[in-house]
Backbone as JSON Lines, residues from 0, in Angstrom:
{"i":0,"aa":"I","n":[80.73,99.65,71.3],"ca":[81.92,99.02,71.87],"c":[82.4,97.97,70.88]}
{"i":1,"aa":"S","n":[83.66,98.01,70.58],"ca":[84.23,96.99,69.7],"c":[84.93,95.93,70.54]}
{"i":2,"aa":"N","n":[85.29,94.86,69.89],"ca":[86.04,93.79,70.52],"c":[85.32,93.16,71.71]}
{"i":3,"aa":"I","n":[84.04,92.85,71.54],"ca":[83.35,92.07,72.57],"c":[82.87,90.78,71.91]}
{"i":4,"aa":"P","n":[82.8,89.72,72.7],"ca":[82.34,88.45,72.11],"c":[80.88,88.53,71.68]}
{"i":5,"aa":"K","n":[80.53,87.76,70.65],"ca":[79.15,87.77,70.14],"c":[78.16,87.26,71.18]}
{"i":6,"aa":"E","n":[78.62,86.52,72.16],"ca":[77.76,85.97,73.21],"c":[77.37,87.01,74.26]}
{"i":7,"aa":"L","n":[77.98,88.19,74.2],"ca":[77.78,89.23,75.2],"c":[76.94,90.38,74.62]}
{"i":8,"aa":"T","n":[75.92,90.77,75.38],"ca":[75.13,91.95,75.05],"c":[75.26,92.92,76.21]}
{"i":9,"aa":"L","n":[75.65,94.15,75.91],"ca":[75.81,95.18,76.93],"c":[74.78,96.27,76.69]}
{"i":10,"aa":"V","n":[74.04,96.62,77.75],"ca":[73.0,97.65,77.67],"c":[73.37,98.77,78.64]}
{"i":11,"aa":"G","n":[73.61,99.96,78.12],"ca":[73.94,101.11,78.96],"c":[72.7,101.72,79.58]}
{"i":12,"aa":"N","n":[72.86,102.37,80.72],"ca":[71.76,103.05,81.41],"c":[70.52,102.17,81.52]}
{"i":13,"aa":"S","n":[70.71,100.95,82.03],"ca":[69.6,100.02,82.15],"c":[68.66,100.39,83.3]}
{"i":14,"aa":"I","n":[69.15,101.19,84.24],"ca":[68.31,101.71,85.33],"c":[68.65,103.18,85.53]}
{"i":15,"aa":"D","n":[67.76,103.9,86.2],"ca":[68.02,105.33,86.44],"c":[68.77,105.52,87.76]}
{"i":16,"aa":"E","n":[69.24,106.75,88.0],"ca":[70.03,107.05,89.2],"c":[69.26,106.81,90.49]}
{"i":17,"aa":"Q","n":[67.99,107.17,90.5],"ca":[67.17,107.01,91.71],"c":[67.02,105.53,92.06]}
{"i":18,"aa":"T","n":[66.79,104.69,91.07],"ca":[66.67,103.25,91.31],"c":[68.0,102.68,91.79]}
{"i":19,"aa":"E","n":[69.09,103.14,91.16],"ca":[70.42,102.7,91.59],"c":[70.65,103.03,93.06]}
{"i":20,"aa":"E","n":[70.34,104.25,93.47],"ca":[70.53,104.66,94.87],"c":[69.73,103.76,95.82]}
{"i":21,"aa":"K","n":[68.48,103.48,95.46],"ca":[67.63,102.63,96.31],"c":[68.19,101.22,96.42]}
{"i":22,"aa":"L","n":[68.65,100.66,95.29],"ca":[69.21,99.31,95.31],"c":[70.49,99.25,96.14]}
{"i":23,"aa":"I","n":[71.36,100.25,95.98],"ca":[72.59,100.28,96.77],"c":[72.28,100.38,98.26]}
{"i":24,"aa":"T","n":[71.3,101.2,98.62],"ca":[70.91,101.33,100.03],"c":[70.4,99.99,100.58]}
{"i":25,"aa":"L","n":[69.59,99.28,99.81],"ca":[69.11,97.97,100.25],"c":[70.27,96.99,100.47]}
{"i":26,"aa":"I","n":[71.25,97.02,99.55],"ca":[72.4,96.13,99.7],"c":[73.23,96.54,100.91]}
{"i":27,"aa":"Q","n":[73.5,97.84,101.07],"ca":[74.29,98.32,102.21],"c":[73.62,97.98,103.53]}
{"i":28,"aa":"D","n":[72.29,98.12,103.57],"ca":[71.54,97.83,104.8],"c":[71.27,96.34,104.97]}
{"i":29,"aa":"N","n":[71.7,95.54,104.0],"ca":[71.53,94.09,104.02],"c":[70.07,93.67,104.21]}
{"i":30,"aa":"V","n":[69.18,94.31,103.46],"ca":[67.75,94.0,103.54],"c":[67.46,92.94,102.48]}
{"i":31,"aa":"S","n":[67.91,91.7,102.76],"ca":[67.88,90.66,101.74],"c":[66.47,90.31,101.26]}
{"i":32,"aa":"I","n":[65.47,90.37,102.12],"ca":[64.11,90.06,101.69],"c":[63.65,91.06,100.63]}
{"i":33,"aa":"E","n":[63.92,92.34,100.87],"ca":[63.52,93.37,99.91],"c":[64.33,93.27,98.61]}
{"i":34,"aa":"I","n":[65.63,93.0,98.74],"ca":[66.46,92.87,97.54],"c":[65.94,91.73,96.68]}
{"i":35,"aa":"K","n":[65.62,90.59,97.3],"ca":[65.11,89.44,96.55],"c":[63.78,89.76,95.87]}
{"i":36,"aa":"K","n":[62.92,90.53,96.53],"ca":[61.65,90.92,95.92],"c":[61.89,91.78,94.68]}
{"i":37,"aa":"V","n":[62.79,92.75,94.81],"ca":[63.09,93.63,93.68],"c":[63.71,92.82,92.55]}
{"i":38,"aa":"M","n":[64.64,91.93,92.89],"ca":[65.3,91.12,91.86],"c":[64.31,90.18,91.18]}
{"i":39,"aa":"A","n":[63.34,89.68,91.92],"ca":[62.3,88.83,91.33],"c":[61.48,89.62,90.31]}
{"i":40,"aa":"C","n":[61.18,90.88,90.62],"ca":[60.44,91.74,89.68],"c":[61.27,92.01,88.42]}
{"i":41,"aa":"I","n":[62.54,92.33,88.61],"ca":[63.42,92.58,87.47],"c":[63.52,91.32,86.61]}
{"i":42,"aa":"S","n":[63.7,90.18,87.27],"ca":[63.8,88.91,86.56],"c":[62.56,88.61,85.75]}
{"i":43,"aa":"K","n":[61.41,88.9,86.32],"ca":[60.14,88.65,85.63],"c":[60.06,89.48,84.35]}
{"i":44,"aa":"E","n":[60.58,90.71,84.41],"ca":[60.58,91.58,83.23],"c":[61.56,91.09,82.17]}
{"i":45,"aa":"L","n":[62.71,90.55,82.6],"ca":[63.75,90.13,81.66],"c":[63.51,88.75,81.05]}
{"i":46,"aa":"S","n":[62.98,87.84,81.83],"ca":[62.88,86.43,81.43],"c":[62.18,86.17,80.1]}
{"i":47,"aa":"P","n":[61.08,86.87,79.78],"ca":[60.43,86.56,78.49],"c":[61.32,86.81,77.28]}
{"i":48,"aa":"E","n":[62.34,87.65,77.43],"ca":[63.23,87.98,76.33],"c":[64.42,87.02,76.22]}
{"i":49,"aa":"L","n":[64.55,86.1,77.17],"ca":[65.74,85.26,77.25],"c":[65.43,83.8,76.95]}
{"i":50,"aa":"P","n":[66.47,83.03,76.61],"ca":[66.25,81.62,76.31],"c":[65.94,80.77,77.55]}
{"i":51,"aa":"F","n":[66.28,81.28,78.73],"ca":[66.02,80.56,79.97],"c":[65.44,81.52,81.01]}
{"i":52,"aa":"K","n":[64.59,81.0,81.87],"ca":[64.0,81.81,82.94],"c":[65.07,82.1,84.0]}
{"i":53,"aa":"L","n":[65.17,83.37,84.4],"ca":[66.1,83.75,85.47],"c":[65.42,83.48,86.8]}
{"i":54,"aa":"N","n":[65.94,82.53,87.57],"ca":[65.29,82.11,88.79],"c":[66.23,82.0,89.99]}
{"i":55,"aa":"D","n":[67.45,82.51,89.85],"ca":[68.42,82.47,90.94],"c":[69.08,83.84,91.01]}
{"i":56,"aa":"Y","n":[69.05,84.47,92.2],"ca":[69.52,85.84,92.33],"c":[70.58,85.93,93.43]}
{"i":57,"aa":"S","n":[71.54,86.81,93.2],"ca":[72.52,87.12,94.25],"c":[73.02,88.54,94.0]}
{"i":58,"aa":"W","n":[73.75,89.07,94.94],"ca":[74.33,90.4,94.82],"c":[75.68,90.4,95.48]}
{"i":59,"aa":"S","n":[76.51,91.35,95.07],"ca":[77.86,91.39,95.61],"c":[78.36,92.84,95.69]}
{"i":60,"aa":"L","n":[79.43,93.0,96.43],"ca":[80.09,94.29,96.58],"c":[81.58,94.09,96.37]}
{"i":61,"aa":"L","n":[82.17,94.94,95.53],"ca":[83.62,95.0,95.37],"c":[84.06,96.4,95.74]}
{"i":62,"aa":"K","n":[84.99,96.5,96.68],"ca":[85.55,97.79,97.05],"c":[86.74,98.08,96.16]}
{"i":63,"aa":"P","n":[87.12,99.36,96.02],"ca":[88.3,99.69,95.22],"c":[89.51,98.86,95.67]}
{"i":64,"aa":"G","n":[90.23,98.31,94.72],"ca":[91.39,97.46,95.03],"c":[91.05,95.98,95.08]}
{"i":65,"aa":"E","n":[89.77,95.65,95.21],"ca":[89.36,94.25,95.23],"c":[89.08,93.77,93.8]}
{"i":66,"aa":"G","n":[89.07,92.47,93.62],"ca":[88.79,91.89,92.32],"c":[87.87,90.69,92.45]}
{"i":67,"aa":"M","n":[87.67,90.03,91.34],"ca":[86.85,88.83,91.29],"c":[87.66,87.77,90.55]}
{"i":68,"aa":"P","n":[87.94,86.63,91.21],"ca":[88.7,85.59,90.52],"c":[87.89,85.03,89.35]}
{"i":69,"aa":"P","n":[88.53,84.3,88.45],"ca":[87.78,83.74,87.32],"c":[86.54,83.0,87.8]}
{"i":70,"aa":"E","n":[85.42,83.36,87.19],"ca":[84.14,82.78,87.6],"c":[83.35,82.36,86.37]}
{"i":71,"aa":"S","n":[82.75,81.2,86.46],"ca":[81.83,80.73,85.42],"c":[80.75,79.93,86.12]}
{"i":72,"aa":"E","n":[79.71,79.64,85.39],"ca":[78.61,78.89,85.98],"c":[78.96,77.41,86.03]}
{"i":73,"aa":"D","n":[78.44,76.72,87.03],"ca":[78.54,75.27,87.1],"c":[77.38,74.75,86.26]}
{"i":74,"aa":"Y","n":[77.68,74.35,85.02],"ca":[76.62,74.01,84.08],"c":[75.89,72.72,84.42]}
{"i":75,"aa":"K","n":[76.34,72.04,85.44],"ca":[75.58,70.89,85.94],"c":[74.28,71.42,86.58]}
{"i":76,"aa":"Y","n":[74.35,72.61,87.16],"ca":[73.21,73.19,87.88],"c":[72.6,74.41,87.2]}
{"i":77,"aa":"Y","n":[73.35,75.07,86.31],"ca":[72.87,76.31,85.71],"c":[72.79,76.22,84.19]}
{"i":78,"aa":"N","n":[71.78,76.88,83.65],"ca":[71.68,77.05,82.2],"c":[72.68,78.12,81.77]}
{"i":79,"aa":"P","n":[73.1,78.11,80.5],"ca":[74.16,79.04,80.06],"c":[73.65,80.45,79.77]}
{"i":80,"aa":"C","n":[73.18,81.12,80.81],"ca":[72.65,82.47,80.67],"c":[72.82,83.2,82.0]}
{"i":81,"aa":"V","n":[73.49,84.34,81.98],"ca":[73.65,85.14,83.19],"c":[73.46,86.61,82.82]}
{"i":82,"aa":"V","n":[72.77,87.34,83.71],"ca":[72.55,88.77,83.55],"c":[73.11,89.45,84.79]}
{"i":83,"aa":"V","n":[73.86,90.53,84.58],"ca":[74.42,91.28,85.7],"c":[74.13,92.76,85.5]}
{"i":84,"aa":"I","n":[73.64,93.4,86.57],"ca":[73.44,94.85,86.57],"c":[74.55,95.45,87.43]}
{"i":85,"aa":"N","n":[75.28,96.39,86.87],"ca":[76.44,97.01,87.5],"c":[76.02,98.33,88.14]}
{"i":86,"aa":"L","n":[76.26,98.47,89.45],"ca":[75.85,99.65,90.19],"c":[77.04,100.31,90.88]}
{"i":87,"aa":"G","n":[76.98,101.63,91.05],"ca":[77.93,102.33,91.9],"c":[79.21,102.81,91.25]}
{"i":88,"aa":"S","n":[79.74,102.06,90.28],"ca":[81.03,102.43,89.7],"c":[81.2,101.78,88.33]}
{"i":89,"aa":"D","n":[81.87,102.5,87.45],"ca":[82.35,101.86,86.22],"c":[83.43,100.88,86.64]}
{"i":90,"aa":"I","n":[83.56,99.77,85.93],"ca":[84.6,98.8,86.25],"c":[84.9,97.97,85.01]}
{"i":91,"aa":"E","n":[86.15,97.56,84.88],"ca":[86.52,96.71,83.76],"c":[86.38,95.25,84.16]}
{"i":92,"aa":"M","n":[85.67,94.49,83.34],"ca":[85.54,93.05,83.52],"c":[86.13,92.4,82.27]}
{"i":93,"aa":"T","n":[86.88,91.34,82.48],"ca":[87.44,90.6,81.36],"c":[86.64,89.33,81.16]}
{"i":94,"aa":"F","n":[86.22,89.11,79.93],"ca":[85.53,87.89,79.56],"c":[86.57,87.03,78.85]}
{"i":95,"aa":"M","n":[86.87,85.87,79.43],"ca":[87.92,84.99,78.91],"c":[87.28,83.81,78.19]}
{"i":96,"aa":"D","n":[87.56,83.68,76.89],"ca":[87.14,82.52,76.13],"c":[88.14,81.41,76.46]}
{"i":97,"aa":"T","n":[87.73,80.45,77.26],"ca":[88.65,79.42,77.75],"c":[89.04,78.41,76.68]}
{"i":98,"aa":"K","n":[88.28,78.37,75.57],"ca":[88.62,77.42,74.51],"c":[89.77,77.92,73.65]}
{"i":99,"aa":"I","n":[89.82,79.22,73.39],"ca":[90.9,79.76,72.56],"c":[91.83,80.69,73.36]}
{"i":100,"aa":"R","n":[91.55,80.83,74.66],"ca":[92.36,81.64,75.58],"c":[92.42,83.11,75.17]}
{"i":101,"aa":"K","n":[91.32,83.61,74.57],"ca":[91.26,85.01,74.18],"c":[90.56,85.81,75.28]}
{"i":102,"aa":"Q","n":[91.13,86.98,75.58],"ca":[90.55,87.86,76.59],"c":[89.84,89.04,75.93]}
{"i":103,"aa":"Y","n":[88.67,89.37,76.47],"ca":[87.9,90.51,76.01],"c":[87.7,91.46,77.19]}
{"i":104,"aa":"P","n":[88.58,92.45,77.38],"ca":[88.36,93.41,78.46],"c":[87.23,94.37,78.07]}
{"i":105,"aa":"V","n":[86.24,94.51,78.94],"ca":[85.07,95.34,78.65],"c":[84.84,96.28,79.84]}
{"i":106,"aa":"M","n":[84.78,97.58,79.56],"ca":[84.45,98.54,80.6],"c":[82.94,98.52,80.79]}
{"i":107,"aa":"L","n":[82.51,98.15,81.99],"ca":[81.09,98.12,82.32],"c":[80.72,99.44,82.96]}
{"i":108,"aa":"P","n":[79.95,100.26,82.27],"ca":[79.55,101.53,82.87],"c":[78.6,101.32,84.04]}
{"i":109,"aa":"R","n":[78.67,102.23,84.96],"ca":[77.74,102.25,86.09],"c":[76.31,102.29,85.53]}
{"i":110,"aa":"R","n":[75.42,101.53,86.14],"ca":[74.0,101.4,85.76],"c":[73.79,100.63,84.46]}
{"i":111,"aa":"S","n":[74.84,99.96,83.98],"ca":[74.68,99.14,82.78],"c":[74.3,97.72,83.17]}
{"i":112,"aa":"M","n":[73.89,96.97,82.18],"ca":[73.51,95.58,82.37],"c":[74.15,94.79,81.25]}
{"i":113,"aa":"F","n":[74.63,93.58,81.58],"ca":[75.08,92.73,80.49],"c":[74.4,91.38,80.57]}
{"i":114,"aa":"L","n":[74.26,90.79,79.4],"ca":[73.69,89.45,79.25],"c":[74.75,88.61,78.57]}
{"i":115,"aa":"L","n":[75.1,87.49,79.17],"ca":[76.04,86.56,78.58],"c":[75.29,85.26,78.3]}
{"i":116,"aa":"K","n":[75.09,84.97,77.01],"ca":[74.48,83.71,76.58],"c":[75.62,82.79,76.16]}
{"i":117,"aa":"D","n":[76.06,81.96,77.09],"ca":[77.26,81.14,76.9],"c":[76.87,79.7,76.55]}
{"i":118,"aa":"T","n":[76.22,79.51,75.41],"ca":[75.73,78.18,75.05],"c":[76.86,77.17,74.83]}
{"i":119,"aa":"E","n":[78.04,77.66,74.47],"ca":[79.19,76.75,74.3],"c":[79.92,76.51,75.61]}
{"i":120,"aa":"K","n":[79.49,77.18,76.68],"ca":[80.02,76.99,78.04],"c":[81.53,77.18,78.08]}
{"i":121,"aa":"K","n":[81.96,78.33,77.58],"ca":[83.4,78.55,77.45],"c":[83.92,79.81,78.14]}
{"i":122,"aa":"F","n":[83.05,80.65,78.69],"ca":[83.51,81.93,79.22],"c":[83.69,81.94,80.74]}
{"i":123,"aa":"Q","n":[84.73,82.64,81.15],"ca":[84.94,83.01,82.55],"c":[84.9,84.52,82.62]}
{"i":124,"aa":"R","n":[84.43,85.03,83.77],"ca":[84.4,86.47,84.01],"c":[85.42,86.78,85.11]}
{"i":125,"aa":"I","n":[86.2,87.84,84.88],"ca":[87.29,88.18,85.81],"c":[87.31,89.69,86.01]}
{"i":126,"aa":"I","n":[87.53,90.12,87.26],"ca":[87.8,91.53,87.55],"c":[89.15,91.57,88.27]}
{"i":127,"aa":"Q","n":[90.09,92.3,87.68],"ca":[91.43,92.41,88.26],"c":[91.39,93.24,89.54]}
{"i":128,"aa":"K","n":[92.28,92.91,90.48],"ca":[92.42,93.69,91.7],"c":[93.19,94.96,91.38]}
{"i":129,"aa":"R","n":[92.5,96.1,91.44],"ca":[93.16,97.39,91.24],"c":[92.24,98.52,91.69]}
{"i":130,"aa":"F","n":[92.8,99.71,91.77],"ca":[92.05,100.87,92.25],"c":[91.49,101.73,91.13]}
{"i":131,"aa":"D","n":[91.97,101.51,89.9],"ca":[91.45,102.26,88.77],"c":[91.58,101.44,87.5]}
{"i":132,"aa":"D","n":[90.87,101.86,86.47],"ca":[90.88,101.18,85.18],"c":[91.21,102.18,84.09]}
{"i":133,"aa":"K","n":[91.89,101.72,83.06],"ca":[92.21,102.56,81.92],"c":[91.05,102.48,80.93]}
{"i":134,"aa":"V","n":[90.53,103.62,80.56],"ca":[89.4,103.71,79.63],"c":[89.95,103.72,78.21]}
{"i":135,"aa":"S","n":[89.12,103.37,77.23],"ca":[89.57,103.26,75.84],"c":[90.17,104.56,75.29]}
{"i":136,"aa":"D","n":[89.76,105.71,75.84],"ca":[90.33,106.97,75.36],"c":[91.67,107.3,76.03]}
{"i":137,"aa":"G","n":[92.16,106.38,76.88],"ca":[93.44,106.57,77.55],"c":[93.35,107.17,78.93]}
{"i":138,"aa":"S","n":[92.17,107.69,79.3],"ca":[92.01,108.29,80.63],"c":[91.91,107.18,81.69]}
{"i":139,"aa":"I","n":[92.05,107.6,82.93],"ca":[92.0,106.67,84.06],"c":[90.68,106.88,84.81]}
{"i":140,"aa":"Q","n":[89.98,105.79,85.08],"ca":[88.71,105.81,85.81],"c":[88.95,105.23,87.2]}
{"i":141,"aa":"R","n":[88.83,106.07,88.23],"ca":[88.97,105.6,89.61],"c":[87.78,104.73,89.97]}
{"i":142,"aa":"R","n":[88.03,103.63,90.63],"ca":[86.95,102.75,91.06],"c":[86.34,103.24,92.37]}
{"i":143,"aa":"E","n":[85.05,103.12,92.46],"ca":[84.3,103.35,93.7],"c":[83.76,101.99,94.13]}
{"i":144,"aa":"N","n":[82.97,101.96,95.18],"ca":[82.32,100.7,95.54],"c":[81.46,100.25,94.36]}
{"i":145,"aa":"R","n":[81.63,99.0,93.94],"ca":[80.88,98.45,92.82],"c":[79.94,97.38,93.37]}
{"i":146,"aa":"Y","n":[78.67,97.56,93.12],"ca":[77.65,96.61,93.54],"c":[77.14,95.91,92.28]}
{"i":147,"aa":"A","n":[76.84,94.63,92.4],"ca":[76.33,93.89,91.25],"c":[75.1,93.09,91.66]}
{"i":148,"aa":"L","n":[74.1,93.12,90.8],"ca":[72.94,92.24,90.93],"c":[73.13,91.15,89.88]}
{"i":149,"aa":"I","n":[73.15,89.89,90.33],"ca":[73.44,88.77,89.44],"c":[72.21,87.89,89.32]}
{"i":150,"aa":"F","n":[71.81,87.64,88.07],"ca":[70.64,86.81,87.78],"c":[71.12,85.6,86.98]}
{"i":151,"aa":"K","n":[70.74,84.4,87.43],"ca":[71.13,83.18,86.73],"c":[69.9,82.31,86.51]}
{"i":152,"aa":"S","n":[70.1,81.3,85.7],"ca":[69.03,80.35,85.4],"c":[69.4,78.99,85.96]}
{"i":153,"aa":"L","n":[68.84,78.69,87.12],"ca":[69.09,77.43,87.79],"c":[68.25,76.33,87.15]}
{"i":154,"aa":"K","n":[68.89,75.21,86.83],"ca":[68.16,74.07,86.27],"c":[67.35,73.43,87.38]}
{"i":155,"aa":"I","n":[66.21,72.9,87.02],"ca":[65.4,72.15,87.98],"c":[65.84,70.7,87.84]}
{"i":156,"aa":"L","n":[66.51,70.2,88.86],"ca":[67.02,68.83,88.82],"c":[66.19,67.95,89.74]}
{"i":157,"aa":"L","n":[65.42,67.09,89.18],"ca":[64.63,66.16,89.96],"c":[65.04,64.74,89.58]}
{"i":158,"aa":"T","n":[65.37,63.98,90.57],"ca":[65.7,62.59,90.33],"c":[64.92,61.74,91.32]}
{"i":159,"aa":"L","n":[64.87,60.46,91.1],"ca":[64.18,59.58,92.04],"c":[64.85,59.61,93.4]}
{"i":160,"aa":"K","n":[66.15,59.86,93.45],"ca":[66.87,59.93,94.72],"c":[66.39,61.09,95.58]}
{"i":161,"aa":"S","n":[65.85,62.12,94.96],"ca":[65.44,63.29,95.72],"c":[64.09,63.11,96.42]}
{"i":162,"aa":"F","n":[63.38,62.04,96.07],"ca":[62.1,61.77,96.73],"c":[62.31,60.8,97.86]}
{"i":163,"aa":"V","n":[61.84,61.17,99.04],"ca":[61.98,60.34,100.23],"c":[60.59,59.82,100.59]}
{"i":164,"aa":"P","n":[60.45,58.5,100.77],"ca":[59.12,57.97,101.14],"c":[58.68,58.48,102.5]}
{"i":165,"aa":"L","n":[57.42,58.75,102.63],"ca":[56.86,59.26,103.89],"c":[56.37,58.11,104.75]}
{"i":166,"aa":"M","n":[57.24,57.3,105.24],"ca":[56.85,56.18,106.11],"c":[57.52,56.29,107.45]}
């Protein structure tokens, strides 16, 4: 893939079809305890390769026609590292460099994973509201339900204010 920021790493076929089906079923059935267990295992496998430990997990669903407004991490609470596994559908995500206002539209294949190491804290992620995406070869890719597993690195913030005397 050309024209992607150096801070972004995209890995195709990061999981197999059977694992994808099981994860989607867990999300559809809203089995949050099981999803968190699976995400903790995935995080444990990924963390040794990353600059920060992935310790905060969430998941989401976008239906065809829905989008995601500009999103970035609140760096007061998060380290500049996010990993997302894309399930269910190919979808175009735009990575916006907010410092130079450059957009990097990237087609995220189904079952792919991306890592964004945003040490300069400048990127927003956006998914436009639409029912299909134009692929680089000019063809049109219809969107299906898109599920995402999101892994972040939450900072451990301890201050004296957070300790309450036991009296």
